[in-house]
N, C-alpha and C positions, 0 to 999 in steps of 0.2 A: 341830831338824834335827841340831844338834851332839850332843845326847844320843843320838839315834837312831844316828848314825854311829859313835859310840864302841862301841855294842853290836853293830851290824851288821857292822862291819869285822872283828871277831874271828871271825865265822862265815862270812865270804866267801872265806877263803883256799882252801878246797877246792872251790869252785863258781865256775867262770869266768863263767857267766851272771849270778850274783848279784854277783860282783865288779864286772862292767861296770855293772850297775844302781846299785850303791852309789857308783861314781865319778860317775855322773850326778847323784845326790843331793848329793854333796860339791861338785861344780862349781856347782850352783844355790845351795847354801848360801853359798859364798864370794861369789858375785855379789850375793846379797841383803845380805850383810854390808857389801860395798863401798857399795851404794846407801844403806844406813842411815847409814853413817859420813859419806858426802857430805852427806846430808840434815841431819845434826846439825851439820856444819861450816858449811853455808851458811845454815841457817834457825834456828839457835839464837837466842833473843832477845838483843838487845843492851841495854846499860844506859846511861843518861844522860838529860839533860833539856835544855830550852831550844829556841829556835827553830832554831838552827844544827843541832842534833842531829836535829830533826824533818825538816829539809830533806835531811840526809844519809840518813836512814832512808827518805824518800820516793824518793830517787834509787836506793837499793839495792833497794827493793821492785820498781821498774820493771825493773831488770836481773834480778831473781830470777824474773820470770815465765817467761822462756824456759827457765831451769834447772828450774823446777817442771814444765813440760810435758815436758822431756826425762826427768826422773826418773820422772814418772808413766808415760811410755811404757815405760821400763825395768821398772817394777814390773808393768805389764800383761804384758810379755814373760815375766817370771819366773813370774807366776801361770799363764800358759799352759804354760810348761815343767813346772811342778809338776803340773798336771793331766795332761799327757802322760806324765810319769814314773809317776804313780799308775796310769794306765790300762795302762801297759806292765807294771807289776807284776801287775795282774789278768790281763792277757793271757798272761803267761808263768808264772803260778802261783807267784809268789814270796812268797805270804802267810806262809810259815813264818818270815820275818824278824821278824814282829810278836811271836813267842813269846819268852818269857824264855830267856836263854842259860844255862840250868842244865844238868842232865844230860839225855841223850837220853830217859831214862825219863820225865822230867817233861814233855818235849815230846810224847811219845806219849800221855800221859794227857790233854792239853788237847783239849777238844772243845766244839762249840757245843751247848748243852743243848737247842736247838730241834730238832736232828736226830732225837733219839729220839721226839719228839712227832709227827714226820712219818711215822714208819715202824712205829708200833705196830699189831699185829694187832688185828682187831675183837674177838677173844676176850679180849684184855688190857685192854679199855676198859670201864669200868663207868659206868652212869648217863648214857649218851650218846644213847639212842634218842629220847627226847622232844624234846630240843633239836635233834637232827639232823633229825627229821621237820618241826619248825617252820621251820627255816632252809631246807630244801629247798622247802617250800611257798611261802615268801616269794620265793625265787629264781625258781621256775618259773611261779608264778601272778602276778596283779597286772597293773598297767598296762604299756603298751608303751613308755613313755618310759624313758630311762636313769635308774636309781635305785640307791641304795646301802643296805647293811645294815651296822650296826656291832655287833660282838660285844665286849662290855665286861666286864672283870673283872680282879682282882688277878693278879699273876704267880703261875704254878703252878696256876691253876684248870683249865687244859686247853683254853684258847681255840684254840691252834694245832691240837691233836689233834682237837677237834670239827670245826673248819672243814676240816681235811684230809679227814676222813671224808665230809663233805658234798661237797667238791670232787671226790672220787674216786667218788661214788655214781653208779649207773646213770642215775637221772633227770637229773642235771646233765650227764653226758657225752652223753646223748641229746638234751637240750633246747637245748644251746648249740653254735654252730658253731666257736667259738674259746675257748681256755682258757689262762690264764697265772697263775703264782704268783710274787709278789715279796715278799721279806723286807726290811722297811724299817729298823727299829731306830732307835736314838737318833741315830747319826751316819750321814747319808745324803748321797749325791751325786746330783744330779738326772739327770745323763747316765747314771749307772750304773743307776738305777731304770728309766729309759726303755729302756736297752739290755737289761736282764734281762727286762723286760716283752715287748719285741719278740721276743727270742730264745725266750722261753717259748711265745708264740703259734705261732711258726714250727715249733719242735721238736715241740710237741704235735701239730701237724697234719702232721708229716713233710714239711715244706717246707724248701727250702734257706735257709740263713742267709747274708745278704750277706757277701762276703769282706772288705768294709771296715767291718764292724760296729763294731770297736773304735775306729776313727778318726772315726766319724760325730759331728757336733756335735749339741747339744741340738735345734736347729731341724730338722736332717735326721732325727733320730730321731722327733720329733713328727710330721713330715710322713709318714714311713714308717708309723708306727702308724695315723695317720688314714686313709691310703690303704688299709691292710690291713683295718682294722676297719669302714670306712665302709659296707660291704655285708654285714656279718655280725652275728649275735647273739652277743655275747661275754660271758664272765664273767672277772673278774680279782680275785685275792685280794691285798690289801695287808696283810701280816702284821706285827704288832708296831709300830704307828704311835704315835709319842710326841708328834708335833707336827703341827698342821693344815697347816703350811707344806710338809710333805712332799707332801701332796695338792695344795696350791695351785700348786706348781712343775711338776706333771706333768699336771694335769687337762685341759689343752687337747689332750693326745694321745688322749683317749678321747671320740670323737664320740657324740652322741645321734642315732641313725638311726631312732628309733621302732620298734625291733624287739625290745624287751624285754631289753636288755642290763643286766647287774648288776655292781656292785662290792661286795666285802665287805672291811670293815676289821676287824682285831682290834686292840684297844688296852687299855691299863690306865687311860687317862685318861677319867673318866666323862663330862666335858662336851665331849669332842672331837667327838662325833657332832653336837652342836648347832651346831658351827661349820662343818659340811659341808652345803652348801646343798641337795643332792639326797637327803638321808637320809630313807628311808621307814620303816625299822624299826630299833629298837635292842634287842638281846637281851642282858640282863644275866645273865651266867653266875654261878650261886650255888655255894657249897660243897656237897659231897656230903652228903645226909642220912645219918643214923647207920647205917641198914641197908646202904646202898650203900657207905659208907666201910668198914664191917666186911667186906663181900664182897671189896673191892679189897685190903684189908690181908691177909686170909687167902690170897688168890690169890698174893700176892707173898711173904709170910713163910713159908707152909707148902706151897710148890709141890712139895716132896718127899713130902708126906703124901697118903694116899688121899683124893681129892676136895678136897684143900686144906682140910682141917678142922683147926681149932685144938685142940690137946690140952687136956683139962679143966684140968690143973695150970697152964697158961699163960694161960687165958682172962682172969682178972681183971687180970693184969699187962698183957696185950695191949690190953685195953680202956682201961686207964689211959694207956698210950702213945698209943693212937689218939685219945683225947680231946685230947691236946696238939697233934695235927695239925690240929684244927679243921676237918676236912672238906676240906682242901686236897689234891687228888690228887697233886701233885708231892711234897709232904711225906710222904704215906702211902707212895707207891712207894719213895721214897728210904730211909725208915726201915725199912720192911718188907724191902726188899732187903738192908739191912745186917743185920737180925736173922736173916735166912735163913741167914747164913754163921756165926752164933754156935754153937759146939759145946756148951759148957756152958750150956744154955739158961737155967736158973733164975738162976744167978749173973750171967752176962753180960747177960741181959735186964734184970736189976735195975739194973745199972750204967747201961745205956742209958736206962732210965726216969728 
């Protein structure tokens, strides 16, 4: 908290809302420090031996019980305040305070790499048709009980892109009554996952979002989701799951009403699907084969050329560069995008290689 405050206070001078929020963080940090200091003072181990020392320690332990309860209650209060402060930051869009306090240009360049994956045009995606068709059939067909599908693969293989294309497809929009997309990631808060899920279902259906959504507890959010989904066939995407606990903490919000509801997980963790009890299918996404990798590379590197064709004098060097990408779509797109801006193609491409 102290490290955060040193950085954030410098940037809160020109923003009254941010300044007020930083003050709340500072207050809770001071209170936490006071409790830690009292704990160390009261409960640090004493030194000594013998029967008299044992009796003195026993008497002190009895007196310490009420102090322990009081400090525990204070700690619970601080945890609740920290949660409320965190939710307030989300509610009032103060996320920019997490960015490094360098130049404004550096802040402008910061972005979540998953955003591009969500908004790629169909024409910009290569090698997606077969896995897309497979996932759609698993979602739409099969048994009526609630089941899940895991899409597994290393970072940059295009899991998010693939699942977004499936999620937006006509068969999925037509076959399910309710739809929601939740990005999980490494650090997750249970209440936030539930809140995003509920809001996603409501917004997609053009239904009103509760005015008290930001202040709802975990239990209220679970009840709201169960009530909303209990009579619907729903599909929810849990994107970028790193830990099975992310699912364990929210699974009770998603009832099995025997109407063919589905959950899709995307994850880099190969054995995570085995830990989820209702997994029916696992799709292991593979690197692009050589011909599809070449098509994607040329689309991005030579978009100014007629039909995005590689000039003969650059083909050998292009294929050498492409081999180093090992079929990883994110690497291919990144390096080809860089190369497309190089003016002195021969010399500069050789440097990149």
